[in-house]
N, C-alpha and C positions, 0 to 999 in steps of 0.2 A: 525571385529567380536563384539570385546567385546567395542567400543565404541560407532559402531551405538545400546550396546541393551543399555549399561550405558547414551546416550542420549532418549533412548525409557524411561525409567525406570526416569528419571531424569521428561519428558517432562511430563507427566503425574503425582507425585509427586508434582511437580513448579505451578500448577494449585490446590490444598486444599489452602493454602495459599486467594490465589484471592475469595476462598469463601467470609469469611469476610469483603479483602478489596471492595468485590460490595459492599456489604451493607453499607457500609461506603460512601460510593461514593454516594447510595439510599436516604443516610439519609439527606446525605449533599445538593441531589437535593429539597428533600422535605422540606428543612426548605431557601430552595431560593438562597445555595452560590453556582450557578455558574460554576462561573469563580473558586472555591476553589476545587471546583468537576474535574470541567476540568483538572486541573492544577495538580492531584491528580490522576488521567485515566494516563494521556501520559509520567507523575512521572513512576506511577505502571508501566503501560506498558512496556517503555521504556526499567525498569532498565530486565523486565523479559524476555521480547524480544534478550534483549543481554548478558542473561545467554545463553540461545535455540543455539546463532550464537558463542559464545565461546567456547562452551563444542562439538564442533561442530569443531573443532582446526580450523576454517579458519580464514586469516589474511583478513584482510580488508584495503584496501586506497579509501579511501575519497577526491575528486577534486571537484571545488567548491562550498563549502556552504555560499561562501561571495553573492553567487546567488538566496539566499533563502529570499524573503521579508520578514521582523519580525510582520509587522502591518494591513497584507495586506491575505485576501485567497486565495490560488492558486487550482490550480488542478493538480496536479505530474500526466503527464503520460511518463510509464517509457515500458522498454522490458518487457519480461517473462518470464526467462530464470529456474525455478527452485523452490520448495516450499519452500526455503529459504527467497524469494524476499519478504514475505511479515515482515518478521522476519526481516531485514538489512532494511527495509526501516522505520521502527517501532526505532531501535537502530542505527542507522546512520546518518539518518536523524531530527534533534532536531526541529525540527515544531509539532506541535500536527494536529491530519492527523486520517477520518476513513477513506474508502477502498471501490470500486465496487465489491464485491466477490459471487464466484456462492456458489447456495444456499446449496450443503451439506455443506457448513460448520454451516451450524445451526441444523447438526447434534452430533456438540460435543457439549460436556455440560458442564460446567464454561465460555469458550472459545467465543461459542454463546453469553450468557449474556457482556461479557467487549468487546465484537466487537460491541454491540446496547449502550452500553457506549459511545464508539469511537464513533459512529457516520459513523456505515457503512453501507452498502444496499445490499443488498442479494439480485442476477438479478437470475433466474431458465430461465437458459437458452434454447433454442430452442422452447418461450413460448417470443411473439413476444409483446401480450399485456403486458405481468408481464416485458416482457424485459423495454415496455416502463411507464409502472407506478412506474420503479425503478430509473430511469432516473428523472420521474419527481420527488422523493423522490431524490434524490443527489441534484437535481438544488436547490429545497428549504434547506437541510442541505449548501450549497455554498455560498447561498444567506441570510443564516445566519449568516454568519465568522465562518462560519469552511473552513478546506483544506480537499482535495479529491483526491486519488490516482483511476489512469485510468492503467489498463495492457491491452488494443486496443486488444491488439491479442485474448483476449482469453482464451485463455489459454498456458502450458506453452511447447517453445522451441526443452525445451532440448537438447542446443547447440545456437553456438554464429548467427547462425545464427535468421531469423526474418520474422514473418508469417505475414497474411496483414494484417492492422488496418482495424476493422472496424469503420465507423467514427459516427453511432449513438452518443458510447459515449465522443464522441465532443459536442453534444449541453451537456454536465456538464461545456464546462466551456465558453460556448459562447452566451449560453443565459441570465446568470446571470454579460457574460460580466468578470470574474477573470481571470486573466495572467492564461497562460499555464508552469509548467517549465518542460521540458524536462528532463528523466534518465537514463543513462543507466546504465546496470547492467553486467558486465562481470567477469565471470568464475563462480555465482552460479552454476549451474546445476553438477559443478563437485563436491560438498559436497553433493547428494545424485542420480542425474540422471544418473549419468554418473556410477554409481556406484551399479546399479540396488538395490538402492534403502536402500543401505549400506552406513553410515555414512565414508568418510571421510575428513582430514585435505586438504585443497584448496587456493590457495592465490585470491581475491576479488577485483575488482573497482567497483568503483560509481561513476560515474561522473555528476554532477549538472552541469546542459546548462546553462545560462540567459532564464531570461524567457520571453515570446511570449508575446504581450496583445491582446487580444479578444475587443477590444472597436470596432464599426463602421464599422469592415470586411464589405467588398460588398462577393456578394453574389458568385461570383472567389474566393477571400481569403477563405470564408468562408469552398468549398470544398475542394478548394486546402490545407487546414491547416492539414490534417492524413499525408499525402505526404511530407508535411513540417516536419510534426517534425518524424516524424521512421525517413527521412535522417541525422535531424540531429541526432535521437538518433544512428544511421546505425553509424555513424563516430568514434563511440569512440571505435567501433568493431575489 
């Protein structure tokens, strides 16, 4: 219980320095220093996320970092076990990236500002028109050279099983023809979801699989893509 109290207290107070840092990013953007702003956002957000993971007591093992291309945008596609998954991505997968996130994240002050600076897209689940608009926005971000993360289950599995992969999100890769990098997260649900929202230490494994090209896919190959990626991710659970 003490760890849980300490974590939530740290989470709240760790957002305070992000306010002036956010102003600095906006100043860089206003001055046209896009690359400098992007690098600063990635550095600050990764450091912040690492603090959250370390405070949880997690021990994290990462396999396959060599499968992350340095010079092209990609769509990371991952299973979704728990609330710590985004923090794990931010801190241990060392490539700037935005996220296709649930609209509820917009309710958190400071966090929503930084998600915008990271090129995240907010999706309103259950609203087909809004969901389509979010996918279109994500496609534009990928075409402009930024990577993104997709959790195609749409919600946390809270365990080592996987829910159905929703096919619509894969347009983020197939429309701009960017590669997919499948990622398996194993054990993150043990940090919070397994403990009735109390935070406890756990061992986490992150497997980064070889990327899958999406150029010139046939209609059949495109239709099979969600199942193909799901099978790859499932292989390490």
